[in-house]
C-alpha positions as CSV (number, residue, x, y, z in Angstrom):
1,M,4.3,-6.5,-10.6
2,R,4.8,-3.2,-8.5
3,I,3.3,-2.5,-5.5
4,R,2.6,0.7,-3.7
5,L,1.7,1.2,-0.3
6,V,0.4,4.3,-0.1
7,C,0.1,6.5,3.2
8,V,-1.8,9.9,4.5
9,G,1.0,11.4,6.7
10,R,4.3,11.2,7.0
11,L,5.9,8.0,9.9
12,K,7.5,9.2,12.2
13,D,11.0,7.9,13.9
14,G,9.8,5.3,16.3
15,P,8.5,1.3,16.6
16,E,5.9,1.9,14.1
17,R,8.3,3.3,11.6
18,A,11.4,0.2,12.2
19,L,8.2,-2.3,11.6
20,V,7.7,-0.5,8.4
21,D,11.0,-0.4,7.4
22,D,11.7,-4.4,7.9
23,Y,8.4,-5.5,6.2
24,L,9.6,-3.2,2.9
25,A,12.8,-5.2,3.4
26,R,12.0,-8.6,3.5
27,A,9.3,-7.8,0.7
28,R,11.9,-6.1,-1.1
29,R,14.7,-9.4,-0.2
30,T,11.7,-12.2,-1.4
31,G,9.9,-9.8,-4.1
32,S,11.4,-10.6,-7.1
33,S,10.9,-14.1,-6.8
34,L,7.7,-14.1,-6.9
35,G,7.7,-11.4,-9.5
36,W,7.2,-8.2,-7.5
37,R,9.1,-5.4,-9.7
38,E,8.9,-2.8,-6.9
39,I,7.6,-2.2,-3.5
40,T,7.8,1.2,-3.0
41,E,6.1,3.8,-0.4
42,I,4.4,6.3,-1.1
43,E,3.6,9.7,1.3
44,V,1.0,12.1,0.7
45,A,1.2,15.4,2.8
46,S,-1.9,15.5,5.9
47,G,-3.9,18.1,6.0
48,G,-7.0,20.1,4.1
49,G,-9.7,18.0,4.4
50,I,-10.9,14.9,4.1
51,E,-11.4,15.4,0.0
52,R,-7.8,17.2,-0.2
53,E,-6.3,13.7,1.3
54,A,-8.0,12.0,-1.5
55,D,-7.4,13.6,-3.8
56,R,-3.4,13.0,-3.6
57,L,-4.1,10.2,-2.3
58,L,-5.9,9.4,-6.1
59,E,-2.9,11.2,-8.1
60,K,-0.3,8.1,-6.6
61,L,-3.4,5.3,-7.5
62,G,-2.8,5.6,-11.4
63,D,-4.8,2.5,-12.4
64,S,-3.6,0.8,-9.3
65,I,-5.5,-1.5,-8.3
66,V,-6.7,-0.6,-4.7
67,I,-6.3,-2.1,-1.4
68,R,-8.1,0.2,1.1
69,L,-6.6,-0.8,4.2
70,D,-9.2,0.3,7.1
71,E,-10.2,-1.7,10.4
72,T,-14.1,-1.2,9.9
73,G,-12.8,-2.8,6.3
74,K,-14.0,-6.9,5.0
75,A,-11.1,-8.7,6.3
76,S,-9.5,-11.1,4.1
77,T,-7.0,-14.4,4.9
78,S,-3.9,-14.2,4.0
79,E,-4.5,-17.2,1.4
80,R,-7.0,-15.4,0.0
81,L,-4.5,-11.9,-0.4
82,A,-2.2,-14.1,-1.6
83,A,-3.8,-16.1,-4.6
84,D,-5.2,-12.2,-5.2
85,L,-1.5,-11.3,-5.9
86,A,-0.6,-14.2,-7.4
87,R,-3.4,-13.5,-10.6
88,W,-2.9,-9.4,-10.1
89,R,0.7,-10.4,-10.9
90,D,-0.4,-12.7,-13.8
91,D,-2.6,-10.2,-15.4
92,G,0.2,-7.5,-15.5
93,R,-1.8,-5.4,-12.2
94,E,-0.2,-3.1,-10.5
95,V,-1.8,-3.4,-6.8
96,A,-1.9,-0.2,-4.3
97,F,-2.3,-0.9,-0.4
98,V,-3.6,2.4,0.8
99,I,-4.1,3.6,4.0
100,G,-5.7,7.4,5.0
101,G,-5.5,10.4,6.8
102,A,-6.6,10.4,10.8
103,D,-9.5,12.3,9.6
104,G,-11.0,9.2,8.2
């Protein structure tokens, strides 16, 4: 299974960057035993309006199952997410967690 974290903009150095790096390192260490082939972070350029940012995001998604990370979205439990990831892995699917830009 391939997992992507696709986001608009570049995460600058600081506490957020350190957290992302820490979580990616943890996921890569334990991911192979869970059947994850690859975990990547993909940053796309911001700017040009919501439609242009959306186009740049879509270029990176391919046929991945898309999980949009949005503060107004539907919350999921850890158990549900783990079960979904296991099912998608077993089905040979790829997953992309998507974080949009500041404008939506």
